[in-house]
Backbone of each chain as ProteinMPNN parsed JSONL, in Angstrom:
{"seq_chain_A": "MNIDDFLSYIILPILSTSTLLVFIRFLIGPTLSDRVVALDLLITIGISIIAVFSIISHRPSFLDIAMIFALIAFLSTVAFSFYLEKRKRNE", "coords_chain_A": {"N_chain_A": [[132.975, 93.244, 186.376], [134.826, 91.408, 188.667], [136.912, 88.538, 188.107], [137.357, 86.743, 190.148], [135.286, 87.31, 191.972], [133.123, 86.644, 190.361], [133.524, 83.867, 190.02], [133.368, 83.058, 192.694], [130.802, 83.818, 193.588], [128.907, 83.03, 191.711], [129.627, 80.752, 190.107], [130.619, 78.736, 191.892], [128.371, 78.341, 193.745], [126.513, 77.218, 191.902], [127.805, 74.871, 191.182], [127.863, 73.638, 193.673], [125.149, 73.242, 194.103], [124.604, 71.388, 192.079], [126.134, 69.289, 193.042], [124.649, 68.656, 195.325], [122.246, 67.773, 194.138], [123.146, 65.472, 192.812], [123.891, 64.049, 195.012], [121.477, 63.516, 196.224], [120.459, 61.611, 194.444], [122.384, 59.706, 194.937], [121.685, 58.934, 197.506], [118.987, 57.978, 197.294], [119.088, 56.18, 195.252], [117.845, 53.395, 193.504], [119.16, 50.95, 192.931], [122.373, 49.287, 193.421], [124.074, 49.912, 191.334], [123.185, 52.394, 190.449], [124.098, 53.965, 192.532], [126.837, 53.691, 192.196], [127.236, 54.995, 189.744], [126.405, 57.555, 190.48], [128.363, 58.163, 192.354], [130.6, 58.271, 190.719], [129.968, 60.537, 189.176], [129.929, 62.413, 191.214], [132.646, 62.546, 191.937], [133.638, 63.535, 189.553], [132.445, 66.083, 189.46], [133.721, 67.047, 191.672], [136.336, 67.321, 190.701], [136.015, 69.524, 188.992], [135.262, 71.476, 190.837], [137.601, 71.67, 192.295], [139.249, 72.728, 190.292], [138.062, 75.262, 189.844], [138.383, 76.349, 192.378], [141.102, 76.468, 192.517], [141.629, 78.546, 190.787], [140.476, 80.658, 192.198], [141.956, 80.798, 194.58], [144.499, 81.156, 193.666], [146.386, 79.066, 193.547], [148.04, 76.926, 191.782], [148.889, 74.354, 192.333], [146.93, 72.733, 193.258], [145.957, 71.321, 191.158], [147.196, 68.874, 190.879], [145.917, 67.236, 192.703], [143.455, 67.091, 191.496], [144.098, 65.568, 189.287], [144.745, 63.109, 190.501], [142.219, 62.523, 191.497], [140.81, 62.064, 189.136], [142.024, 59.694, 188.321], [141.272, 57.992, 190.457], [138.505, 57.921, 190.251], [137.973, 56.513, 187.878], [139.164, 54.078, 188.554], [137.642, 53.235, 190.769], [135.11, 52.901, 189.629], [135.565, 50.805, 187.798], [136.418, 48.771, 189.54], [134.18, 48.429, 191.209], [132.251, 47.564, 189.337], [133.4, 45.22, 188.451], [133.32, 43.621, 190.781], [130.593, 43.59, 191.263], [129.656, 42.103, 189.073], [130.983, 39.73, 189.554], [129.929, 38.902, 191.971], [127.327, 38.266, 191.288], [127.836, 36.124, 189.598], [128.852, 34.18, 191.241], [126.76, 33.36, 192.764]], "CA_chain_A": [[132.958, 92.257, 187.459], [136.096, 90.703, 188.834], [136.734, 87.113, 187.814], [137.297, 86.022, 191.416], [133.92, 87.437, 192.492], [132.229, 85.851, 189.499], [133.656, 82.443, 190.34], [132.952, 82.768, 194.072], [129.391, 84.049, 193.889], [127.985, 82.438, 190.739], [129.979, 79.413, 189.631], [130.698, 77.765, 192.996], [127.038, 77.908, 194.193], [125.864, 76.309, 190.946], [128.455, 73.567, 191.302], [127.424, 73.025, 194.93], [123.778, 72.77, 193.889], [124.608, 70.14, 191.313], [126.613, 68.243, 193.941], [123.524, 68.243, 196.168], [121.314, 66.989, 193.32], [123.719, 64.146, 192.6], [123.92, 63.337, 196.295], [120.129, 62.969, 196.437], [120.398, 60.359, 193.693], [123.255, 58.749, 195.64], [120.975, 58.418, 198.691], [117.76, 57.258, 197.011], [119.248, 55.311, 194.096], [117.219, 52.111, 193.834], [120.084, 49.815, 192.892], [123.76, 49.612, 193.741], [124.711, 50.502, 190.154], [122.863, 53.824, 190.469], [124.992, 54.641, 193.481], [128.188, 53.749, 191.616], [127.236, 56.06, 188.727], [126.335, 58.837, 191.182], [129.684, 58.413, 192.95], [131.476, 58.672, 189.626], [129.667, 61.931, 188.831], [130.359, 63.251, 192.348], [134.091, 62.79, 191.844], [133.874, 64.393, 188.388], [132.134, 67.458, 189.868], [134.801, 67.435, 192.584], [137.472, 67.804, 189.894], [135.755, 70.883, 188.495], [135.302, 72.394, 191.982], [139.021, 71.894, 192.591], [139.79, 73.627, 189.27], [137.576, 76.627, 190.099], [138.982, 76.842, 193.623], [142.514, 76.778, 192.257], [141.675, 79.901, 190.204], [140.14, 81.659, 193.215], [142.999, 80.93, 195.609], [145.804, 81.351, 193.0], [147.333, 77.995, 193.86], [147.893, 75.925, 190.722], [149.305, 73.001, 192.728], [145.739, 71.924, 193.512], [145.628, 70.52, 189.983], [147.686, 67.514, 191.069], [144.867, 66.483, 193.383], [142.416, 66.825, 190.495], [144.555, 64.442, 188.465], [144.576, 61.894, 191.3], [140.781, 62.25, 191.562], [140.397, 61.457, 187.871], [142.48, 58.305, 188.359], [140.532, 57.211, 191.443], [137.13, 57.737, 189.78], [137.958, 55.399, 186.928], [139.516, 52.842, 189.262], [136.537, 52.789, 191.62], [134.025, 52.392, 188.778], [135.915, 49.494, 187.252], [136.455, 47.789, 190.613], [132.806, 48.157, 191.64], [131.508, 46.762, 188.363], [134.01, 43.881, 188.461], [132.834, 42.814, 191.891], [129.15, 43.381, 191.067], [129.475, 40.996, 188.147], [131.506, 38.515, 190.159], [129.01, 38.472, 193.02], [126.203, 37.598, 190.637], [128.252, 34.875, 188.987], [129.134, 33.174, 192.245], [125.551, 32.915, 193.46]], "C_chain_A": [[134.283, 91.505, 187.487], [135.884, 89.197, 188.637], [136.669, 86.302, 189.11], [135.9, 86.097, 192.022], [132.944, 86.6, 191.687], [132.294, 84.374, 189.861], [133.113, 82.142, 191.729], [131.449, 82.821, 194.229], [128.434, 83.426, 192.888], [128.351, 80.986, 190.431], [129.975, 78.393, 190.773], [129.328, 77.401, 193.571], [126.343, 76.968, 193.221], [126.474, 74.913, 191.048], [128.027, 72.864, 192.592], [126.007, 72.496, 194.808], [123.766, 71.458, 193.116], [125.165, 68.996, 192.151], [125.488, 67.725, 194.834], [122.542, 67.37, 195.391], [121.836, 65.573, 193.107], [123.7, 63.351, 193.905], [122.543, 62.789, 196.654], [119.988, 61.641, 195.701], [121.257, 59.29, 194.367], [122.526, 58.143, 196.838], [119.803, 57.544, 198.292], [117.918, 56.22, 195.926], [118.753, 53.902, 194.343], [118.19, 50.945, 193.831], [121.491, 50.281, 193.231], [124.454, 50.282, 192.558], [124.424, 51.994, 190.057], [123.811, 54.578, 191.39], [126.405, 54.736, 192.927], [128.27, 54.869, 190.581], [127.214, 57.427, 189.407], [127.668, 59.185, 191.821], [130.677, 58.884, 191.901], [131.25, 60.142, 189.264], [130.061, 62.874, 189.963], [131.845, 63.564, 192.251], [134.402, 63.699, 190.664], [133.559, 65.85, 188.717], [133.193, 67.962, 190.841], [136.023, 67.949, 191.843], [137.235, 69.24, 189.454], [135.746, 71.889, 189.648], [136.748, 72.695, 192.358], [139.622, 72.872, 191.584], [139.367, 75.07, 189.528], [138.235, 77.2, 191.355], [140.448, 77.189, 193.433], [142.659, 78.12, 191.56], [141.454, 80.935, 191.301], [141.311, 81.884, 194.156], [144.393, 81.103, 195.031], [146.822, 80.303, 193.403], [147.201, 76.903, 192.811], [148.29, 74.517, 191.139], [148.118, 72.126, 193.099], [145.403, 71.003, 192.34], [146.127, 69.089, 190.103], [146.623, 66.643, 191.719], [143.743, 66.155, 192.409], [142.812, 65.643, 189.623], [144.382, 63.12, 189.207], [143.107, 61.507, 191.375], [140.304, 61.577, 190.283], [140.815, 59.996, 187.818], [141.575, 57.468, 189.253], [139.111, 56.944, 190.966], [137.052, 56.551, 188.829], [138.199, 54.073, 187.634], [138.348, 52.323, 190.079], [135.396, 52.24, 190.782], [134.329, 50.986, 188.279], [135.9, 48.43, 188.347], [135.054, 47.418, 191.07], [132.1, 47.251, 190.647], [132.077, 45.35, 188.283], [133.417, 43.031, 189.579], [131.333, 42.625, 191.852], [128.903, 42.166, 190.182], [129.904, 39.679, 188.788], [130.556, 37.986, 191.225], [127.83, 37.73, 192.412], [126.606, 36.229, 190.118], [128.434, 33.779, 190.026], [127.871, 32.648, 192.914], [125.003, 31.621, 192.886]], "O_chain_A": [[134.779, 91.035, 186.463], [134.824, 88.658, 188.956], [135.991, 85.276, 189.158], [135.377, 85.1, 192.521], [132.062, 85.938, 192.235], [131.267, 83.709, 189.995], [132.476, 81.11, 191.94], [130.866, 81.982, 194.916], [127.246, 83.3, 193.186], [127.5, 80.098, 190.485], [129.398, 77.313, 190.642], [129.119, 76.226, 193.872], [125.663, 76.031, 193.639], [125.766, 73.906, 191.007], [127.847, 71.646, 192.609], [125.688, 71.432, 195.34], [123.022, 70.535, 193.446], [124.729, 67.855, 192.002], [125.376, 66.523, 195.074], [122.059, 66.36, 195.901], [121.088, 64.6, 193.204], [123.516, 62.133, 193.899], [122.429, 61.745, 197.297], [119.47, 60.669, 196.249], [120.903, 58.111, 194.368], [122.725, 56.97, 197.154], [119.616, 56.475, 198.872], [116.993, 55.444, 195.682], [119.191, 53.261, 195.299], [118.057, 50.035, 194.649], [121.773, 51.476, 193.319], [125.326, 51.129, 192.752], [125.281, 52.775, 189.644], [124.266, 55.678, 191.075], [127.098, 55.728, 193.15], [129.254, 55.608, 190.541], [127.908, 58.35, 188.98], [128.07, 60.348, 191.838], [131.489, 59.775, 192.151], [132.202, 60.897, 189.07], [130.479, 64.004, 189.712], [132.26, 64.704, 192.456], [135.305, 64.532, 190.737], [134.295, 66.753, 188.317], [133.529, 69.147, 190.846], [136.674, 68.894, 192.288], [138.135, 70.077, 189.529], [136.171, 73.03, 189.471], [137.087, 73.829, 192.698], [140.407, 73.744, 191.956], [140.182, 75.989, 189.448], [138.599, 78.375, 191.397], [140.977, 78.083, 194.093], [143.687, 78.78, 191.707], [142.137, 81.957, 191.349], [141.629, 83.023, 194.496], [145.368, 81.189, 195.776], [147.999, 80.617, 193.583], [146.335, 76.036, 192.934], [148.059, 73.569, 190.388], [148.265, 70.912, 193.242], [144.663, 70.031, 192.496], [145.553, 68.182, 189.5], [146.439, 65.481, 191.356], [143.148, 65.08, 192.478], [141.973, 64.817, 189.263], [143.931, 62.131, 188.629], [142.768, 60.325, 191.327], [139.503, 60.643, 190.323], [140.064, 59.15, 187.333], [141.156, 56.374, 188.873], [138.558, 55.877, 191.233], [136.178, 55.694, 188.957], [137.533, 53.076, 187.357], [138.081, 51.122, 190.093], [134.775, 51.242, 191.151], [133.48, 50.096, 188.324], [135.428, 47.316, 188.123], [134.76, 46.244, 191.294], [131.434, 46.291, 191.035], [131.335, 44.391, 188.072], [133.057, 41.873, 189.366], [130.828, 41.618, 192.347], [128.067, 41.316, 190.485], [129.269, 38.644, 188.588], [130.391, 36.775, 191.373], [127.384, 36.708, 192.934], [125.825, 35.28, 190.184], [128.207, 32.602, 189.747], [127.905, 31.602, 193.562], [123.988, 31.115, 193.364]]}, "seq_chain_B": "MNDILIMIIISLGTLFILLAAIGLLRMPDLYLRISVTTKAATLGVGLILIGLALYYLETSITTRVIAIIVFLLLTAPIGAHVIGRASYFIGVPLWKKTKMDELKGMYNTKTHDLMSGSEEEEEKEKVKEGKKR", "coords_chain_B": {"N_chain_B": [[139.373, 91.546, 178.402], [140.4, 88.944, 178.019], [139.594, 87.937, 180.463], [136.829, 87.972, 180.215], [136.429, 86.061, 178.242], [137.346, 83.781, 179.609], [135.44, 83.692, 181.639], [133.111, 83.168, 180.136], [133.668, 80.638, 179.065], [133.956, 79.067, 181.38], [131.428, 79.38, 182.479], [129.844, 78.053, 180.577], [130.804, 75.421, 180.909], [130.012, 74.951, 183.571], [127.269, 75.069, 183.245], [126.808, 72.776, 181.716], [127.557, 70.837, 183.573], [125.637, 71.228, 185.554], [123.361, 70.512, 184.091], [123.936, 67.812, 183.724], [123.752, 66.905, 186.352], [121.041, 67.404, 186.933], [119.913, 65.731, 185.036], [120.806, 63.242, 185.933], [119.298, 63.042, 188.205], [116.679, 63.078, 187.239], [116.255, 61.24, 185.167], [114.656, 58.192, 184.087], [115.838, 55.687, 184.314], [118.553, 53.405, 184.787], [120.377, 53.102, 182.661], [119.903, 55.243, 180.989], [120.693, 57.211, 182.732], [123.437, 56.697, 182.934], [124.165, 57.349, 180.336], [123.664, 60.135, 180.325], [125.487, 61.13, 182.319], [127.992, 60.426, 181.327], [128.454, 61.87, 178.922], [127.679, 64.679, 179.212], [128.876, 65.533, 181.645], [131.581, 65.046, 181.203], [132.151, 66.82, 179.099], [131.601, 69.253, 180.423], [133.509, 69.34, 182.541], [135.807, 69.328, 180.99], [135.586, 71.824, 179.673], [135.737, 73.597, 181.86], [138.326, 73.059, 182.766], [139.786, 73.897, 180.548], [139.266, 76.611, 180.682], [140.675, 77.151, 183.032], [143.299, 76.655, 182.176], [143.56, 78.725, 180.321], [143.468, 80.839, 182.068], [145.834, 80.722, 183.623], [147.95, 80.358, 181.761], [150.503, 79.07, 181.562], [153.205, 76.83, 180.834], [153.559, 74.461, 182.337], [151.173, 74.146, 183.722], [149.302, 74.028, 181.671], [150.088, 71.634, 180.501], [149.41, 69.789, 182.507], [146.652, 70.167, 182.571], [145.944, 69.299, 180.015], [146.681, 66.64, 180.277], [144.838, 65.744, 182.226], [142.406, 66.134, 180.849], [142.678, 64.451, 178.606], [142.885, 62.027, 179.903], [140.369, 61.865, 181.129], [138.727, 61.812, 178.844], [139.541, 59.404, 177.778], [138.841, 57.525, 179.761], [136.151, 57.832, 180.524], [134.181, 56.726, 178.618], [134.947, 54.018, 178.804], [134.533, 53.358, 181.489], [131.755, 53.795, 181.64], [130.81, 51.874, 179.873], [131.655, 49.519, 181.166], [130.324, 49.563, 183.655], [127.703, 49.577, 182.749], [127.523, 47.117, 181.431], [127.958, 45.3, 183.561], [125.722, 45.951, 185.103], [123.674, 45.147, 183.415], [124.038, 42.4, 183.51], [123.561, 41.748, 186.228], [120.905, 42.198, 186.326], [119.557, 44.705, 186.422], [116.605, 46.533, 186.055], [115.176, 47.547, 182.884], [113.812, 50.645, 181.57], [110.264, 50.93, 181.673], [109.031, 51.759, 179.361], [110.735, 51.082, 177.353], [111.499, 50.3, 174.007], [112.916, 48.288, 172.501], [115.109, 45.536, 173.244], [118.049, 44.683, 172.461], [120.001, 43.021, 173.393], [118.818, 40.933, 174.601], [118.734, 37.539, 175.276], [121.037, 37.175, 173.811], [123.211, 36.995, 175.381], [125.106, 34.654, 177.218], [124.06, 33.541, 180.298], [125.524, 32.271, 182.238], [128.343, 32.066, 181.591], [128.836, 34.537, 180.554], [129.386, 34.992, 177.845], [129.28, 36.595, 174.657], [127.05, 36.597, 171.916], [127.276, 37.264, 168.415], [125.244, 37.23, 166.626], [125.522, 36.349, 164.066], [126.299, 33.754, 164.027], [126.732, 30.192, 163.251], [124.37, 27.455, 163.698], [125.296, 25.407, 165.441], [127.433, 26.583, 166.738], [126.083, 28.509, 168.12], [124.652, 26.965, 169.917], [126.772, 25.949, 171.366], [127.779, 28.283, 172.594], [125.586, 28.9, 174.118], [125.526, 26.768, 175.879], [127.839, 27.159, 177.189], [130.297, 26.064, 176.458], [132.288, 27.08, 175.0], [134.73, 28.017, 175.855]], "CA_chain_B": [[138.953, 90.72, 177.263], [140.72, 87.564, 178.342], [138.762, 87.537, 181.598], [135.452, 87.691, 179.752], [136.476, 84.768, 177.555], [137.432, 82.726, 180.633], [134.135, 83.602, 182.31], [132.133, 82.515, 179.26], [133.977, 79.206, 178.945], [133.668, 78.381, 182.645], [129.968, 79.338, 182.646], [129.327, 76.967, 179.739], [131.124, 74.148, 181.559], [129.161, 74.795, 184.744], [125.915, 74.771, 182.772], [126.74, 71.367, 181.333], [127.598, 69.999, 184.778], [124.312, 71.331, 186.189], [122.429, 69.695, 183.305], [124.221, 66.406, 184.012], [123.224, 66.578, 187.681], [119.576, 67.333, 186.837], [119.589, 64.526, 184.288], [121.006, 62.07, 186.79], [118.192, 62.963, 189.169], [115.356, 62.998, 186.639], [116.102, 60.171, 184.187], [113.884, 57.107, 184.705], [116.429, 54.373, 184.093], [119.994, 53.445, 185.037], [121.174, 53.209, 181.429], [119.799, 56.64, 180.546], [121.525, 58.028, 183.634], [124.839, 56.528, 182.509], [124.336, 58.12, 179.096], [123.751, 61.562, 180.665], [126.68, 61.521, 183.072], [129.223, 60.259, 180.564], [128.716, 62.903, 177.915], [127.576, 66.073, 179.643], [129.832, 65.878, 182.689], [132.931, 65.096, 180.63], [132.292, 68.09, 178.373], [131.648, 70.358, 181.382], [134.812, 69.387, 183.213], [136.792, 69.737, 179.996], [135.508, 73.272, 179.443], [136.246, 74.322, 183.033], [139.784, 72.933, 182.804], [140.333, 74.761, 179.49], [139.251, 77.96, 181.246], [141.783, 77.275, 183.988], [144.548, 76.767, 181.415], [143.609, 80.074, 179.751], [143.696, 81.811, 183.132], [147.228, 80.758, 184.069], [148.817, 80.504, 180.581], [151.872, 78.592, 181.781], [153.369, 75.545, 180.153], [153.408, 73.311, 183.223], [149.757, 73.971, 184.059], [148.608, 73.571, 180.465], [150.379, 70.211, 180.328], [148.598, 69.02, 183.459], [145.25, 70.231, 182.149], [145.768, 68.406, 178.862], [146.739, 65.264, 180.772], [143.574, 65.401, 182.882], [141.328, 66.05, 179.857], [142.859, 63.237, 177.807], [142.564, 60.883, 180.745], [138.902, 61.785, 181.275], [138.133, 61.401, 177.574], [139.816, 57.987, 177.567], [138.274, 56.601, 180.74], [134.704, 57.945, 180.737], [133.415, 55.703, 177.892], [135.256, 52.669, 179.286], [133.832, 53.168, 182.754], [130.317, 53.692, 181.386], [130.542, 50.56, 179.276], [131.873, 48.447, 182.134], [129.262, 49.541, 184.664], [126.466, 49.203, 182.079], [127.561, 45.666, 181.18], [127.754, 44.61, 184.834], [124.339, 46.159, 185.54], [122.803, 44.291, 182.611], [124.159, 41.026, 183.979], [122.941, 41.525, 187.528], [119.46, 42.286, 186.203], [118.937, 46.009, 186.672], [115.508, 46.595, 185.088], [115.109, 48.641, 181.922], [112.623, 51.487, 181.69], [109.135, 50.128, 181.197], [108.653, 52.198, 178.022], [111.778, 50.73, 176.398], [110.883, 49.629, 172.872], [113.575, 47.032, 172.15], [116.268, 45.141, 174.036], [118.734, 43.847, 171.484], [120.903, 42.072, 174.035], [118.058, 39.876, 175.263], [118.966, 36.237, 174.68], [122.32, 37.08, 173.135], [124.264, 36.745, 176.361], [125.028, 33.478, 178.068], [123.982, 34.083, 181.653], [126.501, 31.632, 183.126], [129.743, 32.38, 181.304], [128.892, 35.914, 180.063], [129.848, 35.102, 176.466], [128.367, 37.369, 173.811], [126.884, 36.149, 170.539], [127.187, 38.42, 167.529], [124.026, 37.147, 165.837], [125.797, 35.786, 162.745], [126.909, 32.431, 164.172], [125.988, 29.019, 162.797], [123.493, 26.94, 164.745], [125.989, 24.625, 166.462], [128.202, 27.518, 167.56], [125.131, 29.15, 169.025], [124.384, 26.018, 171.005], [127.97, 25.879, 172.213], [127.84, 29.468, 173.437], [124.501, 28.841, 175.093], [125.846, 25.807, 176.944], [129.035, 27.575, 177.885], [131.425, 25.16, 176.193], [133.18, 27.686, 174.011], [136.07, 28.19, 176.396]], "C_chain_B": [[139.182, 89.249, 177.558], [139.854, 87.041, 179.483], [137.357, 87.171, 181.15], [135.393, 86.352, 179.037], [136.504, 83.627, 178.562], [136.093, 82.547, 181.333], [133.122, 82.864, 181.45], [132.388, 81.013, 179.203], [133.615, 78.466, 180.235], [132.163, 78.326, 182.901], [129.356, 78.231, 181.81], [129.585, 75.607, 180.39], [130.249, 73.892, 182.769], [127.732, 74.457, 184.359], [125.785, 73.297, 182.406], [126.762, 70.464, 182.557], [126.264, 70.036, 185.503], [123.294, 70.483, 185.441], [122.661, 68.214, 183.567], [123.642, 66.003, 185.355], [121.713, 66.461, 187.643], [119.163, 66.066, 186.093], [119.758, 63.276, 185.111], [119.848, 61.922, 187.761], [116.882, 62.615, 188.486], [115.162, 61.812, 185.697], [115.485, 58.928, 184.829], [114.634, 55.786, 184.843], [117.934, 54.479, 184.318], [120.782, 53.704, 183.762], [121.095, 54.62, 180.85], [120.638, 57.545, 181.436], [122.993, 57.917, 183.268], [125.113, 57.37, 181.271], [124.493, 59.607, 179.391], [125.093, 61.895, 181.296], [127.933, 61.427, 182.221], [129.487, 61.45, 179.662], [128.763, 64.294, 178.523], [128.638, 66.423, 180.676], [131.248, 65.941, 182.147], [133.157, 66.402, 179.884], [132.402, 69.257, 179.345], [132.988, 70.473, 182.065], [135.905, 69.809, 182.245], [136.781, 71.232, 179.764], [136.07, 74.045, 180.636], [137.763, 74.245, 183.095], [140.439, 73.776, 181.713], [140.342, 76.219, 179.973], [140.381, 78.19, 182.224], [143.116, 77.419, 183.266], [144.682, 78.149, 180.794], [143.899, 81.114, 180.825], [145.173, 81.892, 183.502], [148.204, 81.012, 182.927], [150.283, 80.205, 180.885], [151.983, 77.184, 181.216], [153.084, 74.364, 181.074], [151.93, 73.05, 183.533], [148.972, 73.485, 182.852], [148.859, 72.087, 180.229], [149.528, 69.361, 181.254], [147.132, 68.996, 183.035], [144.998, 69.299, 180.975], [145.809, 66.954, 179.307], [145.417, 64.849, 181.403], [142.47, 65.215, 181.85], [141.45, 64.767, 179.032], [142.5, 62.01, 178.632], [141.059, 60.744, 180.919], [138.25, 61.291, 179.986], [138.384, 59.929, 177.299], [138.979, 57.116, 178.488], [136.762, 56.694, 180.877], [133.907, 56.922, 179.921], [133.672, 54.298, 178.407], [134.506, 52.381, 180.582], [132.341, 53.003, 182.548], [129.971, 52.332, 180.802], [130.628, 49.452, 180.314], [130.737, 48.394, 183.155], [127.926, 49.181, 184.023], [126.389, 47.713, 181.824], [127.278, 44.898, 182.465], [126.313, 44.756, 185.306], [123.377, 45.309, 184.727], [122.859, 42.849, 183.098], [123.44, 40.809, 185.289], [121.46, 41.857, 187.509], [118.86, 43.592, 186.642], [117.836, 46.215, 185.634], [115.63, 47.77, 184.133], [113.852, 49.46, 182.189], [111.442, 50.747, 181.073], [108.649, 50.568, 179.829], [109.723, 51.868, 176.98], [111.196, 49.901, 175.271], [111.567, 48.296, 172.568], [114.828, 46.82, 172.989], [117.057, 44.156, 173.188], [119.64, 42.811, 172.131], [120.164, 40.873, 174.606], [118.275, 38.554, 174.545], [120.297, 36.101, 173.985], [123.464, 36.811, 174.098], [124.037, 35.401, 177.027], [125.06, 33.949, 179.511], [124.995, 33.449, 182.588], [127.911, 32.148, 182.871], [129.936, 33.795, 180.79], [129.552, 36.033, 178.702], [128.804, 35.847, 175.643], [128.306, 36.744, 172.432], [126.756, 37.369, 169.642], [125.922, 38.387, 166.702], [124.24, 36.528, 164.484], [126.422, 34.399, 162.848], [126.068, 31.355, 163.506], [125.23, 28.44, 163.994], [124.27, 26.229, 165.848], [126.846, 25.531, 167.349], [127.304, 28.193, 168.576], [124.832, 28.25, 170.223], [125.56, 25.954, 171.964], [128.038, 27.071, 173.153], [126.774, 29.41, 174.52], [124.829, 27.89, 176.229], [127.126, 26.164, 177.67], [130.243, 26.71, 177.629], [132.464, 25.807, 175.291], [134.598, 27.823, 174.549], [136.475, 26.994, 177.233]], "O_chain_B": [[138.294, 88.416, 177.377], [139.433, 85.884, 179.489], [136.766, 86.202, 181.627], [134.435, 85.595, 179.196], [135.792, 82.634, 178.411], [135.655, 81.426, 181.593], [132.361, 82.035, 181.951], [131.457, 80.212, 179.281], [133.041, 77.378, 180.194], [131.665, 77.354, 183.468], [128.449, 77.537, 182.27], [128.703, 74.748, 180.423], [129.79, 72.771, 182.987], [127.06, 73.675, 185.031], [124.793, 72.647, 182.735], [126.073, 69.444, 182.591], [125.799, 69.015, 186.009], [122.464, 69.814, 186.056], [121.707, 67.438, 183.629], [123.106, 64.905, 185.502], [121.145, 65.544, 188.237], [118.193, 65.406, 186.464], [118.956, 62.347, 185.012], [119.459, 60.806, 188.104], [116.047, 61.929, 189.076], [114.026, 61.411, 185.446], [115.759, 58.637, 185.993], [114.105, 54.848, 185.44], [118.526, 55.529, 184.068], [121.759, 54.452, 183.783], [122.067, 55.135, 180.299], [121.223, 58.523, 180.968], [123.718, 58.912, 183.284], [126.153, 58.021, 181.165], [125.338, 60.274, 178.795], [125.766, 62.832, 180.867], [128.841, 62.246, 182.362], [130.597, 61.983, 179.631], [129.753, 65.011, 178.376], [129.241, 67.493, 180.601], [132.039, 66.784, 182.571], [134.212, 67.023, 180.01], [133.206, 70.163, 179.127], [133.55, 71.564, 182.165], [136.818, 70.548, 182.612], [137.839, 71.853, 179.667], [136.79, 75.027, 180.459], [138.424, 75.227, 183.431], [141.527, 74.314, 181.919], [141.288, 76.964, 179.716], [140.978, 79.266, 182.261], [143.969, 78.205, 183.68], [145.782, 78.697, 180.738], [144.502, 82.149, 180.543], [145.713, 82.984, 183.676], [149.162, 81.771, 183.077], [151.179, 80.967, 180.523], [151.0, 76.447, 181.131], [152.454, 73.388, 180.668], [151.489, 71.903, 183.601], [148.088, 72.638, 182.976], [147.958, 71.36, 179.808], [148.987, 68.334, 180.843], [146.458, 67.969, 183.118], [143.986, 68.599, 180.928], [145.065, 66.122, 178.787], [144.924, 63.748, 181.159], [141.686, 64.27, 181.939], [140.458, 64.082, 178.786], [141.888, 61.069, 178.127], [140.527, 59.636, 180.865], [137.341, 60.461, 180.018], [137.563, 59.264, 176.667], [138.459, 56.085, 178.062], [136.134, 55.726, 181.306], [133.015, 56.288, 180.484], [132.76, 53.473, 178.454], [133.922, 51.311, 180.756], [131.715, 52.167, 183.2], [128.976, 51.714, 181.179], [129.787, 48.554, 180.347], [130.244, 47.316, 183.484], [127.091, 48.548, 184.668], [125.33, 47.103, 181.977], [126.473, 43.967, 182.477], [125.737, 43.812, 185.846], [122.387, 44.805, 185.255], [121.844, 42.153, 183.1], [122.771, 39.79, 185.461], [120.808, 41.809, 188.552], [117.755, 43.606, 187.185], [118.1, 46.087, 184.439], [116.114, 48.841, 184.499], [112.956, 49.041, 182.922], [111.592, 50.031, 180.083], [107.914, 49.821, 179.182], [109.631, 52.326, 175.841], [110.489, 48.922, 175.513], [110.891, 47.282, 172.395], [115.509, 47.766, 173.388], [116.781, 42.956, 173.186], [120.009, 41.826, 171.492], [120.788, 39.907, 175.046], [118.03, 38.451, 173.343], [120.663, 34.992, 173.597], [124.56, 36.442, 173.678], [122.906, 35.05, 177.361], [125.973, 34.671, 179.912], [125.304, 34.021, 183.634], [128.594, 32.607, 183.787], [131.073, 34.228, 180.603], [130.202, 37.037, 178.412], [127.604, 35.744, 175.896], [129.329, 36.401, 171.84], [126.199, 38.388, 170.048], [125.545, 39.406, 166.124], [123.271, 36.203, 163.797], [127.007, 33.91, 161.882], [124.883, 31.543, 163.229], [125.415, 28.864, 165.135], [123.977, 26.399, 167.032], [126.977, 25.294, 168.549], [127.688, 28.423, 169.723], [124.767, 28.699, 171.367], [125.397, 25.911, 173.183], [128.312, 26.922, 174.344], [126.998, 29.801, 175.665], [124.479, 28.135, 177.383], [127.465, 25.531, 178.67], [131.129, 26.617, 178.479], [133.416, 25.152, 174.866], [135.562, 27.753, 173.786], [137.581, 26.965, 177.773]]}, "name": "protein", "num_of_chains": 2, "seq": "MNIDDFLSYIILPILSTSTLLVFIRFLIGPTLSDRVVALDLLITIGISIIAVFSIISHRPSFLDIAMIFALIAFLSTVAFSFYLEKRKRNEMNDILIMIIISLGTLFILLAAIGLLRMPDLYLRISVTTKAATLGVGLILIGLALYYLETSITTRVIAIIVFLLLTAPIGAHVIGRASYFIGVPLWKKTKMDELKGMYNTKTHDLMSGSEEEEEKEKVKEGKKR"}
């Protein structure tokens, strides 16, 4: 089995399924913190999808975008939790 | 031979990511969900990126992959801690079968100071009243 076929027909569908599962949690999550955690995991799965797609399409420059995604995920989590805590404190 | 190794590594990483997604959906509590996503997803992404580095076998790509992995390993615990702390403050409920909550009463709810449990009585009062700073 060719590695491109393996990645296209087995790995990418599994990753898409897990993205859907996380997105369900993102929609129904009872609190705002659940949604922040789900968003963090969505971006992390996005990094791995970018990595797999960069193997399939033979374009290693996609890795730069993965690096930016890793930065943004951490930044968004920290910013969200900072403002969650601040909102509670100001009430 | 090399292709089979790459396939095995990427399959393992994908399995861990799928388990993290199922855990995020099925766990009963926010704190358990944080625990699942931090460990399993970080390991899965790390394995997939290692597979990518083995596929290309170039210095520039390996450097980028190592940078991404180190950054993820550094930031995932910090992000989990920060969001868990903020959620505890804003009163996200614990699972109803939780046996013990060691942080209960140890945090000042106004100033968010933490007691270690080994303070003297007057220091404890100070922290409780928010006069420590």
